[in-house]
C-alpha positions in Angstrom: 28.2 204.4 75.5 27.8 201.4 72.5 29.4 198.2 72.2 30.5 196.8 69.0 29.6 193.3 69.3 30.5 191.8 65.8 33.0 192.8 63.3 34.2 190.4 60.7 35.7 190.6 57.4 36.0 187.5 55.6 39.6 186.5 55.0 38.9 186.4 50.9 37.9 189.8 51.0 40.9 191.9 49.8 40.1 195.4 49.9 43.2 197.9 51.2 41.9 199.8 54.5 38.5 198.3 54.4 38.1 197.8 57.9 39.5 201.0 59.2 37.5 202.8 56.5 34.1 201.2 57.5 34.8 202.0 61.2 35.7 205.4 60.5 32.2 205.8 58.7 30.3 203.9 61.7 32.0 206.1 64.2 30.6 209.3 62.2 27.3 208.1 61.9 26.4 205.9 64.7 25.5 208.8 67.2 23.1 210.6 65.0 21.6 207.5 64.0 21.6 206.1 67.8 19.6 209.7 68.6 16.8 209.2 66.0 15.8 205.9 67.2 16.9 206.3 71.0 16.5 210.2 71.6 20.0 210.2 73.0 23.3 210.8 71.5 26.6 208.4 72.2 29.6 209.8 73.2 32.0 206.7 73.3 32.1 203.3 71.6 33.9 200.0 73.0 34.6 196.9 71.9 36.4 193.7 73.2 38.7 192.0 70.9 39.5 188.0 71.5 43.4 188.0 71.8 43.6 184.3 71.3 42.1 184.7 67.7 42.5 188.3 66.6 45.0 191.3 67.4 42.6 194.2 66.8 44.8 195.9 64.1 42.1 197.3 62.6 40.9 199.4 65.8 44.4 200.4 66.0 44.6 201.8 62.6 41.3 203.3 62.8 42.4 205.4 65.9 40.7 203.3 68.4 42.4 203.2 72.1 43.7 200.2 73.6 42.4 200.3 77.1 43.6 197.4 78.6 42.6 193.7 79.1 39.8 191.6 80.9 40.5 189.4 83.3 38.9 186.5 81.6 36.0 186.1 83.9 32.2 186.8 82.8 30.3 189.5 84.0 28.3 187.6 86.4 31.4 185.1 87.2 31.1 184.1 90.9 34.8 183.0 91.4 38.1 184.8 90.8 39.0 182.3 88.4 39.5 182.7 84.7 36.5 180.9 83.0 36.9 183.0 79.3 39.6 184.0 76.9 41.2 187.3 77.7 39.9 190.5 75.7 41.6 193.4 74.5 39.3 196.3 75.2 39.2 198.9 72.7 37.4 202.5 73.1 36.7 205.4 70.7 35.4 208.9 72.1 32.9 210.5 69.8 33.0 213.7 71.7 36.0 215.9 73.0 34.1 216.2 76.3 33.0 212.6 76.6 34.0 212.1 79.8 32.1 214.8 81.4 28.8 213.3 79.8 29.5 209.8 81.2 30.0 210.9 84.8 27.4 213.5 85.0 24.7 212.2 87.4 
């Protein structure tokens, strides 16, 4: 699984469907690139979209699946209280059998 940490197209860039086009190119190539560098393919991509600032429209347009929302806590937060903005979690399988690869021990 790989995490897409940054994806920004500046507001003054006006190219129809650019975001979903770029996400499609990335999804088609990233597993091969990852395998060359790390000697292991990728099976699934994920990203987190800050819902207070963005809606994730480009991920929806690129056929990513909305998986749910985070709790608003960091991964090492010691309390149950919300300390960060809630993020929408989006995922994109790179293979049909991604689940079997991700659950294999």
